[in-house]
C-alpha positions in Angstrom: -27.6 70.8 -178.6 -24.3 72.8 -179.7 -25.1 76.2 -178.5 -26.0 78.9 -181.1 -24.9 82.6 -181.5 -27.5 83.9 -184.0 -26.6 87.0 -186.0 -29.1 88.4 -187.0 -28.0 91.7 -189.5 -30.6 93.9 -191.0 -29.1 96.1 -193.7 -31.7 99.8 -193.9 -30.6 101.7 -197.5 -31.9 103.7 -200.5 -30.4 105.6 -203.2 -29.4 108.9 -202.3 -32.5 110.6 -204.4 -31.8 114.5 -202.9 -30.7 116.0 -206.8 -27.3 117.7 -205.9 -28.6 121.0 -208.4 -32.2 121.5 -207.5 -32.4 120.5 -203.9 -35.2 117.9 -204.8 -36.4 114.5 -203.8 -36.7 112.8 -207.8 -37.8 109.4 -206.3 -39.8 108.7 -202.8 -38.7 105.8 -201.6 -36.7 107.1 -198.7 -39.4 108.7 -196.9 -41.8 105.9 -197.5 -39.9 103.2 -195.9 -38.9 105.7 -193.0 -42.4 105.5 -192.3 -42.7 101.6 -192.6 -40.1 100.2 -192.0 -37.3 101.5 -190.5 -38.2 102.8 -186.6 -40.9 99.6 -186.6 -38.2 97.2 -187.3 -36.1 98.7 -184.4 -39.1 99.3 -182.3 -40.4 95.9 -182.2 -37.4 94.5 -180.4 -37.9 96.3 -177.1 -40.4 93.5 -176.6 -37.6 91.0 -177.2 -35.0 92.1 -174.4 -33.0 88.7 -174.9 -33.0 89.2 -178.9 -29.5 91.3 -179.8 -29.5 92.5 -183.4 -27.5 94.4 -185.6 -28.5 97.4 -188.3 -26.5 98.7 -191.2 -27.5 102.6 -191.6 -26.0 103.5 -195.0 -24.6 107.3 -194.0 -26.3 108.2 -197.6 -29.5 106.7 -196.1 -29.5 108.5 -192.9 -28.4 112.0 -194.4 -31.5 111.6 -195.9 -33.4 110.7 -193.1 -32.0 113.8 -190.8 -33.6 116.2 -193.9 -37.1 114.5 -193.8 -37.2 115.0 -190.0 -36.2 118.7 -190.5 -39.2 118.7 -192.6 -37.1 121.5 -195.1 -37.1 118.7 -197.8 -38.7 119.3 -201.3 -40.2 116.3 -202.6 -42.5 116.9 -205.5 -44.8 113.5 -205.1 -45.0 114.6 -201.1 -46.2 117.9 -202.5 -48.5 116.3 -205.3 -49.9 114.0 -202.4 -51.2 116.7 -200.3 -52.2 119.5 -202.4 -55.7 120.3 -202.4 -57.3 118.6 -204.6 -59.5 121.3 -206.7 -55.8 122.6 -206.8 -54.6 119.8 -208.9 -53.1 120.6 -212.1 -53.1 117.7 -214.6 -49.4 116.9 -213.9 -50.3 116.9 -211.0 -53.1 114.2 -211.3 -51.1 112.4 -213.8 -48.3 111.9 -211.6 -50.6 111.2 -208.8 -51.7 108.0 -211.0 -48.1 107.3 -212.2 -47.2 107.0 -207.8 -50.1 105.7 -206.1 -50.4 102.6 -207.5 -46.3 101.4 -207.0 -47.1 99.1 -204.3 -47.8 96.0 -203.1 -51.9 95.5 -204.4 -52.6 92.5 -201.4 -50.7 93.8 -198.5 -51.0 97.8 -199.0 -53.7 98.6 -200.9 -56.1 95.8 -201.0 -56.6 96.8 -197.3 -59.1 99.4 -198.0 -62.3 98.4 -200.8 -61.7 101.8 -201.4 -58.7 101.7 -203.2 -59.2 98.4 -204.4 -62.6 100.5 -206.0 -60.4 103.7 -207.5 -57.3 100.7 -208.5 -60.4 98.7 -210.3 -61.5 102.4 -212.0 -58.6 103.8 -213.6 -57.5 100.1 -214.8 -60.4 100.1 -216.5 -60.9 103.8 -218.1 -56.9 103.9 -218.7 -55.1 106.7 -217.9 -56.5 109.5 -220.1 -59.7 108.7 -219.4 -59.5 108.7 -215.8 -57.5 111.9 -215.9 -61.2 112.9 -217.0 -63.4 110.9 -215.1 -62.5 110.9 -211.6 -63.9 113.8 -209.2 -62.7 115.8 -206.4 -63.2 113.1 -203.8 -61.7 110.6 -205.7 -58.7 112.4 -206.6 -58.5 113.3 -202.1 -59.3 110.0 -201.6 -56.2 108.6 -204.0 -54.0 111.0 -202.6 -54.5 110.0 -198.5 -54.7 106.5 -199.3 -51.9 106.4 -201.1 -49.9 107.6 -198.6 -51.9 105.3 -195.5 -50.9 102.6 -197.4 -47.0 102.9 -196.5 -47.9 103.4 -192.3 -46.0 101.6 -190.0 -48.2 98.6 -188.2 -47.8 99.9 -185.4 -48.9 103.6 -186.2 -52.0 102.0 -188.1 -52.9 100.2 -185.4 -52.3 103.0 -182.4 -51.8 106.0 -183.6 -54.8 108.8 -183.1 -53.8 110.1 -186.2 -53.0 107.5 -188.4 -55.5 104.9 -186.9 -58.4 107.1 -187.9 -57.9 107.5 -191.0 -57.4 104.1 -191.7 -60.6 102.8 -190.2 -62.6 105.8 -192.1 -61.4 104.4 -195.6 -62.8 106.5 -197.5 -64.6 110.4 -198.3 -61.4 111.9 -196.9 -61.6 115.7 -196.4 -58.9 118.6 -196.9 -58.1 118.2 -193.1 -57.6 114.5 -193.2 -54.9 115.2 -195.4 -53.5 117.8 -193.5 -53.5 115.9 -190.1 -51.6 112.9 -191.8 -49.0 115.7 -193.8 -48.5 116.8 -190.3 -48.6 113.3 -188.9 -45.6 112.2 -191.2 -43.2 114.8 -190.5 -43.4 114.2 -186.6 -43.1 110.3 -187.2 -40.1 110.9 -189.7 -38.8 112.9 -186.8 -38.5 109.4 -185.1 -36.8 107.4 -187.1 -33.1 108.0 -185.9 -33.6 109.2 -182.5 -34.7 105.1 -182.1 -31.5 103.7 -183.6 -29.7 105.8 -181.3 -31.9 104.5 -178.3 -31.5 101.3 -179.3 -28.2 100.8 -179.2 -27.5 103.0 -176.4 -29.4 100.2 -174.1 -27.0 97.7 -176.4 -29.3 95.7 -177.3 -29.0 96.8 -180.8 -25.1 97.3 -182.6 -25.2 99.3 -185.9 -22.8 99.4 -188.3 -22.1 100.8 -191.5 -21.9 100.8 -195.3 -20.0 103.0 -197.2 -20.9 106.2 -197.7 -22.8 106.5 -201.0 -23.0 102.3 -201.2 -20.2 102.0 -203.5 -19.0 99.0 -204.8 -15.4 99.3 -202.5 -13.4 96.4 -204.7 -14.8 97.9 -207.8 -13.8 102.2 -207.1 -9.8 100.8 -206.0 -9.5 98.6 -208.8 -12.5 97.3 -212.0 -10.1 95.2 -213.8 -10.9 93.0 -210.0 -13.9 91.7 -211.7 -11.8 89.7 -214.1 -10.9 87.4 -210.7 -14.1 85.9 -210.2 -15.1 85.6 -213.5 -12.4 85.6 -216.6 -14.9 86.5 -218.8 -17.0 89.5 -217.7 -17.2 92.9 -219.7 -15.0 95.2 -218.1 -14.2 99.2 -219.1 -11.0 100.3 -220.9 -8.6 101.8 -218.9 -9.5 100.3 -215.8 -11.4 102.3 -212.9 -8.5 103.0 -210.3 -9.5 105.3 -207.6 -8.6 103.4 -203.8 -8.4 106.9 -202.6 -12.5 107.7 -202.9 -12.8 104.0 -201.2 -11.4 105.7 -198.6 -13.0 108.7 -198.5 -16.2 106.5 -198.4 -15.4 104.8 -195.6 -13.7 107.8 -193.8 -16.5 109.9 -194.4 -19.3 107.1 -193.3 -17.5 107.0 -189.7 -17.4 110.7 -189.6 -21.5 110.8 -190.1 -22.4 107.2 -187.6 -20.1 109.1 -184.7 -21.5 112.2 -185.2 -25.4 110.8 -185.5 -25.2 108.0 -183.3 -22.6 109.1 -180.7 -19.1 106.8 -181.8 -17.9 105.1 -185.2 -19.1 101.6 -186.0 -16.9 98.9 -185.6 -18.6 96.5 -188.2 -18.8 97.2 -191.9 -21.0 95.7 -193.8 -19.5 96.4 -197.3 -21.9 97.4 -200.1 -23.5 94.3 -201.4 -21.1 92.1 -199.3 -18.3 93.4 -201.7 -14.6 92.0 -200.7 -11.2 92.4 -201.6 -8.1 93.0 -200.3 -7.5 96.0 -200.9 -11.1 97.2 -199.8 -10.6 95.4 -196.7 -7.1 96.5 -196.4 -8.6 100.1 -195.8 -11.4 99.3 -193.5 -8.9 97.9 -191.3 -6.5 100.5 -191.6 -9.6 103.0 -190.5 -10.5 100.6 -187.5 -13.5 98.7 -188.7 -12.7 95.8 -186.7 -15.5 93.4 -188.1 -17.2 93.1 -191.7 -19.8 90.8 -193.1 -20.4 89.2 -196.4 -21.7 86.2 -198.2 -20.8 82.3 -197.5 -20.1 82.4 -201.6 -17.3 84.6 -200.9 -15.9 82.3 -197.8 -16.4 78.9 -200.1 -14.2 80.7 -202.8 -11.8 81.9 -199.8 -11.4 78.5 -198.3 -12.6 75.7 -201.6 -15.3 74.6 -199.9 -18.6 74.0 -200.8 -22.1 74.6 -198.7 -24.0 72.3 -200.9 -27.0 71.6 -198.7 -28.9 68.7 -197.6 -32.7 68.1 -197.0 -32.9 69.8 -193.7 -31.2 73.2 -195.5 -27.9 72.1 -193.0 -24.6 72.6 -195.2 -21.2 70.7 -195.5 -18.8 71.9 -194.2 -21.2 73.4 -191.7 -18.0 73.7 -189.1 -16.7 76.6 -191.8 -19.9 78.3 -192.2 -20.7 78.3 -188.8 -17.7 80.3 -187.3 -16.2 83.9 -187.5 -13.0 84.3 -189.9 -10.3 85.9 -188.8 -8.7 87.7 -191.9 -5.0 89.3 -192.4 -5.1 92.1 -195.0 -1.9 94.1 -195.6 -0.7 93.2 -192.9 -3.2 93.4 -190.1 -6.3 91.5 -189.4 -10.6 92.2 -189.7 -12.7 89.7 -188.5 -15.5 88.3 -191.2 -18.9 87.3 -191.0 -20.5 85.2 -193.7 -24.3 85.2 -194.3 -26.3 81.3 -194.5 -27.4 82.4 -198.3 -30.2 79.7 -198.0 -31.5 80.6 -194.7 -31.5 84.6 -195.6 -33.6 84.1 -199.1 -36.0 82.3 -197.4 -37.0 84.8 -195.3 -36.1 87.4 -197.8 -38.5 85.3 -200.5 -40.4 82.5 -199.2 -41.8 82.9 -195.9 -44.2 85.7 -197.1 -46.0 83.4 -198.8 -46.9 81.2 -195.7 -48.5 81.9 -192.6 -46.2 83.8 -190.0 -46.1 81.6 -187.6 -45.7 78.0 -189.7 -42.7 80.5 -191.6 -41.6 81.5 -187.6 -41.4 78.0 -186.1 -39.7 76.4 -190.2 -36.8 79.2 -189.5 -36.5 78.7 -185.6 -36.6 74.8 -186.6 -33.8 75.2 -189.2 -31.3 76.7 -187.1 -31.8 74.6 -184.1 -31.3 71.6 -186.9 -28.2 73.2 -187.4 -27.0 73.6 -183.7 -28.4 69.8 -183.4 -26.4 68.1 -186.3 -23.3 70.2 -186.7 -20.8 69.8 -183.5 -17.5 71.3 -183.6 -16.8 71.9 -180.2 -17.2 75.6 -179.4 -20.7 77.5 -180.4 -21.8 78.2 -183.9 -22.1 81.5 -185.4 -24.8 81.7 -187.9 -25.2 84.5 -189.9 -28.7 85.8 -191.1 -28.1 89.1 -193.2 -30.7 90.8 -195.5 -32.7 93.5 -196.2 -34.5 95.1 -193.3 -36.7 97.1 -195.8 -37.7 95.4 -199.5 -39.2 92.1 -198.0 -41.6 93.0 -195.8 -44.8 94.6 -198.3 -44.3 90.5 -199.5 -45.9 89.5 -196.3 -49.2 90.0 -194.8 -48.8 92.7 -192.1 -45.6 93.9 -193.1 -43.9 91.3 -192.0 -44.4 92.1 -187.9 -46.5 89.0 -187.0 -43.4 86.8 -188.5 -40.7 88.6 -186.5 -42.6 88.4 -183.4 -43.4 85.0 -184.1 -39.4 84.3 -185.0 -37.9 86.6 -181.9 -40.2 85.0 -179.3 -39.2 81.2 -180.0 -35.4 82.7 -180.1 -35.9 84.7 -176.7 -37.8 81.3 -175.1 -34.8 79.2 -176.9 -32.1 78.4 -173.9 -29.8 76.8 -176.3 -30.1 79.9 -179.2 -28.4 83.7 -178.3 -29.5 86.6 -180.7 -26.1 88.5 -180.5 -25.0 91.6 -182.0 -22.0 91.1 -184.5 -19.6 92.4 -182.0 -20.9 90.2 -179.0 -20.4 87.6 -181.2 -17.0 88.0 -181.8 -16.3 88.0 -178.2 -18.7 84.8 -177.8 -16.8 83.1 -180.5 -13.6 81.6 -178.6 -11.2 80.6 -181.0 -11.4 82.4 -184.3 -9.7 80.5 -187.4 -7.4 82.4 -189.4 -7.4 83.2 -193.3 -4.5 84.8 -195.5 -6.7 87.1 -197.8 -9.4 86.9 -199.1 -11.6 86.1 -202.3 -12.6 89.4 -204.4 -16.3 88.6 -204.8 -20.1 90.2 -204.1 -22.9 88.6 -202.2 -25.1 87.4 -205.3 -23.1 85.0 -207.6 -19.5 85.4 -205.7 -18.9 88.1 -208.7 -19.6 91.4 -209.7 -21.9 91.0 -212.6 -24.6 93.0 -211.6 -22.8 95.8 -211.3 -20.5 95.6 -214.2 -21.0 92.4 -216.3 -22.9 93.8 -219.1 -23.1 96.4 -222.0 -24.9 99.0 -220.3 -22.4 98.2 -216.9 -19.4 99.0 -218.7 -21.0 102.3 -220.7 -21.9 103.5 -217.0 -18.2 103.1 -215.9 -16.9 104.9 -218.5 -18.8 107.8 -218.2 -18.2 107.7 -214.5 -14.4 107.5 -215.1 -14.3 110.4 -217.8 -16.0 112.7 -215.3 -13.2 111.3 -212.5 -10.8 111.9 -215.0 -11.7 115.1 -215.5 -12.1 116.2 -211.7 -8.8 115.0 -211.6 -7.2 117.5 -213.8 -9.1 120.5 -212.7 -8.0 119.2 -208.8 -4.4 120.0 -210.0 -4.7 122.5 -211.8 -6.0 124.6 -208.8 -3.3 122.8 -206.7 -1.1 124.2 -209.0 -2.7 127.8 -209.1 -4.1 128.2 -212.7 -5.6 130.5 -213.8 -9.2 130.1 -213.9 -8.6 127.0 -211.8 -12.1 126.3 -209.8 -12.6 127.1 -206.4 -12.7 124.8 -202.9 -16.2 125.7 -203.4 -16.9 124.1 -206.7 -14.0 121.2 -206.3 -16.0 120.7 -203.2 -19.9 120.3 -205.1 -18.1 118.4 -208.0 -16.8 115.7 -205.6 -19.6 114.9 -203.9 -22.0 114.4 -207.4 -18.9 112.2 -208.0 -18.9 110.3 -205.1 -22.9 110.0 -205.0 -22.0 108.7 -209.0 -19.9 105.9 -207.8 -23.2 104.4 -205.6 -23.7 101.0 -206.4 -27.5 101.6 -207.1 -27.4 102.8 -210.5 -25.6 99.8 -212.3 -27.9 97.5 -210.2 -30.7 98.6 -212.8 -28.6 98.3 -215.8 -27.9 95.5 -217.5 -29.9 92.1 -217.7 -30.6 91.4 -214.0 -33.2 93.7 -212.5 -35.4 95.8 -213.8 -38.4 98.8 -212.4 -41.5 101.1 -212.9 -38.8 103.9 -212.5 -35.6 102.8 -214.2 -36.3 105.6 -216.5 -36.1 107.6 -213.5 -32.4 105.9 -212.5 -31.1 106.3 -215.6 -31.6 109.8 -216.0 -30.4 110.6 -212.4 -27.0 108.3 -212.3 -26.7 110.7 -215.0 -27.9 113.9 -213.8 -24.9 113.0 -211.1 -21.6 112.8 -214.0 -23.4 116.2 -215.1 -23.2 117.9 -211.8 -19.8 116.8 -211.6 -19.1 118.8 -214.8 -21.4 121.6 -214.2 -20.1 122.6 -210.8 -16.7 123.0 -212.2 -18.1 125.6 -214.9 -17.3 123.2 -217.9 -20.4 122.0 -220.2 -21.3 118.0 -220.0 -20.2 116.1 -222.6 -23.5 115.3 -224.9 -23.6 111.9 -224.3 -24.7 112.0 -220.8 -28.2 113.6 -222.7 -28.4 109.8 -223.7 -30.3 107.2 -221.7 -27.7 104.1 -220.9 -31.0 101.8 -220.0 -33.1 100.1 -222.9 -36.0 100.0 -222.0 -37.4 96.9 -220.4 -40.1 94.3 -221.0 -43.1 94.6 -218.8 -45.6 91.7 -218.3 -47.5 91.1 -221.4 -51.3 90.5 -220.6 -53.4 89.5 -223.4 -57.0 88.4 -222.8 -58.8 85.2 -224.6 -59.6 85.8 -228.3 -61.4 82.9 -229.0 -63.0 79.7 -227.0 -60.7 76.6 -226.4 -60.3 72.9 -227.1 -58.3 71.4 -224.8 -57.2 67.9 -225.0 -55.5 67.6 -221.4 -52.7 65.6 -221.6 -49.5 67.8 -220.6 -48.4 68.5 -223.9 -49.0 70.4 -226.5 -51.6 68.1 -228.8 -51.9 70.5 -231.6 -50.9 74.3 -233.6 -54.3 74.8 -232.3 -55.2 73.6 -229.0 -54.7 76.7 -227.1 -54.4 79.1 -230.0 -56.8 82.4 -229.0 -55.8 81.7 -224.9 -55.8 84.1 -222.5 -51.8 85.2 -222.0 -50.1 86.1 -218.8 -46.2 86.7 -219.6 -44.0 88.0 -217.1 -40.4 89.9 -217.3 -38.9 87.9 -214.5 -36.3 90.2 -213.7 -38.9 93.2 -212.0 -38.0 92.7 -208.5 -36.3 95.1 -206.3 -34.0 92.5 -204.3 -31.9 89.9 -206.0 -32.2 86.0 -205.6 -36.2 85.1 -206.0 -35.9 81.6 -207.8 -37.9 82.0 -211.7 -39.3 78.4 -212.1 -43.0 79.3 -213.9 -42.7 81.0 -217.4 -46.2 81.9 -218.2 -50.0 81.1 -217.6 -52.8 80.7 -220.4 -56.0 80.4 -220.5 -59.5 80.2 -221.2 -62.9 78.2 -221.7 -65.6 76.1 -223.2 -68.8 76.1 -222.7 -68.6 73.7 -219.5 -65.1 74.2 -218.2 -62.3 76.7 -217.6 -58.7 76.0 -219.4 -55.5 76.7 -217.2 -51.9 75.8 -219.3 -48.7 76.4 -216.8 -45.5 76.8 -219.3 -42.2 75.9 -216.2 -39.0 77.1 -217.6 -37.4 73.6 -219.4 -34.4 73.6 -217.3 -36.0 74.2 -214.1 -38.5 71.1 -214.8 -36.2 68.8 -214.6 -34.9 70.0 -211.4 -38.3 69.8 -209.5 -38.5 66.1 -207.8 -41.1 66.7 -205.1 -42.8 69.5 -205.9 -46.3 70.7 -206.1 -48.3 73.0 -208.3 -51.5 75.0 -205.8 -53.9 76.9 -207.9 -55.5 79.6 -206.9 -59.5 80.0 -208.2 -61.0 82.9 -206.0 -64.6 83.8 -206.9 -67.2 83.9 -204.4 -65.5 81.0 -202.8 -61.6 79.9 -203.2 -61.1 77.2 -205.4 -57.3 75.1 -204.8 -56.1 73.0 -207.2 -53.2 71.2 -205.2 -51.4 68.4 -208.0 -48.4 66.9 -206.9 -45.2 65.9 -208.7 -42.6 63.3 -208.9 -39.6 63.7 -211.0 -41.4 65.9 -213.1 -45.0 64.0 -213.4 -48.5 63.9 -211.7 -48.2 61.5 -208.9 -52.1 63.2 -207.7 -53.8 66.0 -207.0 -56.9 67.4 -204.9 -58.8 70.0 -205.0 -59.9 72.3 -202.0 -63.2 74.4 -201.7 -63.9 76.1 -198.8 -62.9 73.7 -195.8 -63.9 70.6 -198.1 -61.3 68.7 -199.9 -62.6 66.7 -202.6 -60.7 63.6 -203.3 -60.7 61.5 -206.6 -61.9 64.5 -208.2 -61.9 63.5 -212.1 -64.8 64.4 -213.4 -64.6 68.4 -211.9 -61.1 68.7 -212.6 -58.7 67.1 -214.9 -55.1 67.6 -214.4 -51.8 66.4 -216.9 -48.2 67.4 -216.8 -45.7 66.5 -219.7 -43.9 69.2 -221.0 -46.4 71.7 -219.2 -49.0 71.6 -216.8 -52.5 71.2 -218.3 -55.6 71.6 -215.7 -59.4 71.7 -216.2 -62.2 73.0 -213.8 -65.6 72.1 -214.3 -67.3 75.1 -214.2 -69.9 74.6 -211.4 -66.7 74.4 -209.6 -67.1 78.2 -209.4 -69.3 79.8 -207.2 -69.3 83.5 -209.3 -72.8 84.6 -208.1 -72.7 88.4 -209.2 -69.1 88.2 -210.5 -68.2 89.3 -213.5 -64.5 87.7 -212.8 -62.1 85.8 -211.1 -58.9 85.6 -210.2 -56.4 83.4 -210.6 -52.7 82.4 -208.9 -50.4 79.9 -209.6 -47.3 78.8 -206.9 -44.7 75.9 -206.8 -44.5 74.8 -203.6 -41.2 72.4 -202.8 -39.9 70.3 -200.1 -43.1 72.4 -197.9 -41.7 75.7 -199.2 -43.4 78.0 -201.8 -40.6 79.1 -204.1 -42.2 80.8 -207.1 -45.9 82.1 -208.2 -47.6 84.0 -211.0 -48.3 86.4 -211.5 -46.0 87.9 -208.3 -47.6 90.9 -207.1 -51.3 89.3 -206.7 -53.9 87.2 -208.8 -54.7 87.8 -212.3 -58.2 88.9 -213.2 -60.2 86.8 -215.2 -62.9 88.1 -217.0 -66.2 86.6 -217.8 -68.9 87.3 -220.4 -69.1 86.7 -223.8 -67.0 89.4 -225.1 -64.3 88.4 -223.1 -65.1 84.7 -224.5 -65.6 83.6 -221.5 -68.7 82.3 -219.8 -71.9 84.8 -219.6 -72.9 86.4 -217.0 -75.5 88.0 -214.9 
């Protein structure tokens, strides 16, 4: 086979959560991911010395990690989580109920029965009643478990303090809390030194992103968005400040030189966003390589990368090669991520056994080497978040990474190289004049400037930037009462922070989270600080939210018993009336790219059977060819119904219960699929014992891989009992 050079780039990033006016961290995600992800992602590579990788560290993340490592930081959630339980105020308790359960249920929360117990109690009681009913023991356990859940796998297994508390699981003391508090501060201090140590060995290369993670092409000229999408809404007049783009890059290089001992050679421009103007600035400042996405490459070269059944793309010779890009009389080498492989890691392999997932990825990379012959090494770029995907994996993804790295380490035909090593080993690199302006998402900039909310955010930013420019000009001309250099510096810092891409990530229809209102408020606070630092009042409009309140999952219990004819159609208007409903807002992921096929679930009972209806987005059902629904019903034992589809119709199904597989189970399970999927399961198939509920989940698999599931965050609890229009319970 052709030799494969595998360039893995893990992108480490959190927004700047530190309020410039108060110094407080408004959200805790930098600290929590530092404890769960950043250190361990580098550390695990030590076990596989032949595996080299690139880690991209955003400077604004690094600055926050430094402050956390010092132990001198102000984060309200950290203070509340470790406050003595008897001193908790009603506001403290309300914050605990808000923050403690903002984590993956199956893989983080459910490790501890006590955490499950507290979660179920709060869900059953509601926050208001829970505030009154939980005792000091409950609050203490909830405080500590909410922090313990975010600890790295190695800490949970072997750190003396963390592993002891993990084994204990309940009945924590105030001293236990203080032990974990001190341990967290100690562990936060390990992160950046681990990166510098790994880089000094040559196994790791550290690349950079513009300091506050802005979309560089839009800073240079917001009108550039029209080149990739002529119909996208834009602010008027345009935002044009290439000097800010340069400053963001200058600060990034300066930061990396101070912290990691040398300026970075490589650039992961925020969200893979590139333009000729942005890359010209990067090349002028000394960056030697950049990375983006295959969509950008495809538009640049006017080539498509459609995949065959094995995932091998057309025009593979172009995708699996670096490209030397000529911009502004200079050159810079580009890597372009294999979107398909990267998304498998980000969104699919978490639903598979770690070994099977690692084997699948390894086999796909080998298939590229076997199928693509170009007379020189192939460079396959695997680029994705180094943090957000792992909580969807069992064991925080560490077993998957070990299994994958081990296969690469032992494969003589694949060399895992840093980006700079991959440039040096690539041989003759093709050259192209210019680059298509776009990001990694849909080869345009729509996520950050393509909606009314985005445009409003950019207009607020432009006005603040114009005000700063005016005041800077007054100071330069020596006008009376002009701002001081210190005031200008403070104002400009807030402005650069507001230029970060993270705020517009949450505006518009694409993404939503439990922290939308906080992100919105923080963005407007950064802009407010631009004015306040210069001794001026901020415009009243900055007090008004930009983000419209998103919809959440609509969950309704059954309101009557059902009479269902299993034929794959809504036979009558009344057939599913009174069914329970789970209908999710499918935008609620911090990561972009999750394939959404499932629309909603309806369910209910008659005296002998449980009925389930699965609605798939209409356009998605037409695309499903070789696919299967996997329906999980978990009571005392797990029951799984696997429905095979061919051309949108049921071609067969089977029922798995424990280690048994029931063939031809027509009497106990009935299945039909036409406009909808209908499944009816006999009551005797459920082993309920003394349970008062069972769990339900639905997944779609295609081509041997899981591609979507509902609910996305774990199984839905279906209540039993006549009061829930379910079967009677003991």
